[in-house]
N, C-alpha and C positions, 0 to 999 in steps of 0.2 A: 526494398527491404526494410522493416521497421526494426529500429534498435531501441531499447530501453535502458537507461542509466540511473540507478538509484544512489542517493547520497544522503548524508545526515545522520546516519547511525552513530552510536557511540555508548560510553558508559555514563549513566545517570543514577542518582539516588532515587529511592521510592518517594513518590509524590512529586517528582520532577516532570519536566517537559522535553520533548524533542520534536523536531518537525523532519520529516523524511520528504525528499523530493524524487520524483521520477521524471526525467526529462526524455522526451522521445524525439527520434529523427526517423525520416522516411515517410512519415504520415502525421497529420495533425491530430492532436489528442481529442479534439472536439468531434472528430469522425470515428472515434473508438470508444468502446467501454473499457475503462481502466480499472483494474482492481489491485488491492493489496492482500498478499497472504503472508503468512509467518510459519516458520517451522522451528521448533525447539528440538534440542538433541533427542533423537530416539523417538520422536513423534512425527505424526503425519503432517503435511503441509495443510494448514487451515485458513480458510477464508476469513478475512478481517473486515473488509468493506469494499465498495466500489462506487465510482462515479460513472453514471450510464451516459452513452452518447446522446440520448434523446432526453431523458427525464430523471433527475434526481440522483440522490446519493442513498446508499444502503449500508448499514453497518450491523455486524454480528452483535448479539446481545450483550456479550461480554465487554465490549468496548463502548457501547452507547452511553452517551453522557460524558465520555472522557475523550474520545477520538473524533476528529472531523476529517473529512475530505474535501478537497477544493481543487480547482483548476484554474490556471493562468493561460489562457490561450496565446497570449503575446509572447509567453516563453515556453510555449508548448510542453508545460510541466503540470503534473498532478502532484498534489502535497497531501501527507497524512500528518496531521497535527495531533500529537499524542500528549495528553495531559494526565495529571494524577496517576503516573505510571506505577505499576505494582511489579514486584519480582516476577510474577507469572507471566508478565508480558515479554520477558526475556526470550529472544528468538532471533532467527535471521529473517529479515522482512524483504519480501520480493514484490515488485510490481509485475503486472501482467496486462496484456491488452488483447482485445478481439474486436474484429470489425462487424460487430453485431450487437444485440441487445445485451443487457447485463447478464451475468451468470455468476454462480458461487462455486462451481465444480472446476478444479484446476485444469482438468483434462479438456475443457472447452475453450481454453485460451490459446492464442496461436504465438504470442511473443512474450519473452520473459526477460526481465534484467537479471543482473548477476547476483543480487542480494546485498543487504547491508546489515550488519550485525547491531542489535540493540541489546544492552545488557543493563538491567536494573538491579542495583543493589539494595539490600534490606537495611 
């Protein structure tokens, strides 16, 4: 059974940076597509970006140029580096994984972490 644990959330001022981590157990991250989603209060869970198990990373337009996704196979961890944070980035951030090609629809993911809160103050 795959388990995902996020960490690294917190409170930061606008313009600041945070790095979120998603550490997997039960399967290696290099054999899964791992994505980040976020959910603000009263909003739907939105796709942020993904690192595919075969090729490349993909980011939603609103975070391109500010966020990057990377993977450390030795630590079985996927990272979401968030720079130039804005108050509208405030949300609970979730990582999710699937044993297939990348996707952006949340219902296509098999495994989820518990979420980590990111709050950006203005």
